[in-house]
C-alpha positions as CSV (number, residue, x, y, z in Angstrom):
1,M,-142.9,16.3,-131.3
2,K,-144.2,15.1,-127.9
3,K,-142.7,16.7,-124.8
4,I,-141.8,14.3,-122.0
5,N,-142.8,15.6,-118.6
6,K,-140.2,15.3,-115.9
7,I,-140.6,15.0,-112.1
8,K,-138.2,15.3,-109.3
9,I,-137.7,12.4,-106.9
10,K,-135.1,11.5,-104.3
11,L,-133.1,8.3,-105.0
12,N,-130.7,7.1,-102.3
13,G,-130.5,10.6,-100.8
14,K,-130.0,12.5,-104.1
15,Y,-132.5,14.4,-106.1
16,I,-132.9,13.3,-109.7
17,K,-135.3,14.1,-112.5
18,I,-137.1,11.2,-114.2
19,Q,-139.9,10.8,-116.7
20,D,-143.3,11.4,-115.2
21,K,-145.3,8.2,-114.4
22,I,-142.4,5.9,-114.8
23,T,-142.8,2.6,-112.9
24,L,-140.6,1.7,-110.0
25,F,-139.5,-1.4,-111.9
26,N,-138.3,0.8,-114.9
27,L,-136.4,3.1,-112.5
28,I,-134.6,0.1,-110.9
29,K,-133.9,-1.3,-114.3
30,K,-132.3,2.0,-115.4
31,T,-130.0,1.9,-112.4
32,K,-128.8,-1.5,-113.5
33,V,-129.0,-2.9,-109.9
34,P,-129.6,-6.6,-109.7
35,L,-133.1,-6.9,-108.2
36,K,-132.4,-10.2,-106.4
37,K,-129.7,-8.6,-104.2
38,V,-131.6,-5.5,-103.0
39,A,-134.7,-4.4,-101.1
40,I,-136.7,-1.4,-102.4
41,E,-138.1,1.2,-100.1
42,L,-140.6,3.8,-101.3
43,N,-141.5,6.6,-98.9
44,Q,-140.1,4.6,-96.0
45,E,-142.0,1.4,-96.7
46,I,-140.6,-1.8,-98.2
47,V,-142.1,-2.6,-101.5
48,N,-143.1,-6.2,-102.5
49,R,-141.2,-7.1,-105.7
50,K,-144.4,-8.3,-107.4
51,M,-145.7,-4.7,-107.2
52,L,-142.7,-2.9,-108.7
53,N,-144.2,-2.9,-112.2
54,K,-147.6,-1.5,-110.9
55,I,-146.3,1.4,-108.9
56,K,-145.9,4.7,-110.8
57,L,-143.6,7.2,-109.2
58,K,-144.9,10.6,-108.3
59,K,-143.3,14.0,-107.7
60,N,-141.2,14.1,-104.4
61,D,-141.3,10.3,-103.9
62,K,-138.3,9.0,-101.9
63,V,-136.8,5.7,-103.2
64,E,-134.1,3.8,-101.3
65,I,-132.3,0.8,-102.9
66,V,-130.8,-1.2,-100.0
67,H,-128.1,-3.7,-100.9
68,F,-127.9,-7.0,-98.9
69,I,-124.4,-7.5,-97.4
70,G,-123.3,-10.9,-96.2
71,G,-121.2,-11.3,-93.1
72,G,-120.3,-13.6,-90.4
């Protein structure tokens, strides 16, 4: 049986454990957040949506999912 390595990251201010080398896209997918209505920030930098599947998360990364809110 293969052991899955876990790493700790900060997601929206809370520490969570995730599978090592998971992509940012797969993390967002697991949160069930609609990608079209959010901006993704990794270590205080906005991430281009086209790059989400290419970025593998590392130990102590900080991910913020920012929801767009309409107003008038």
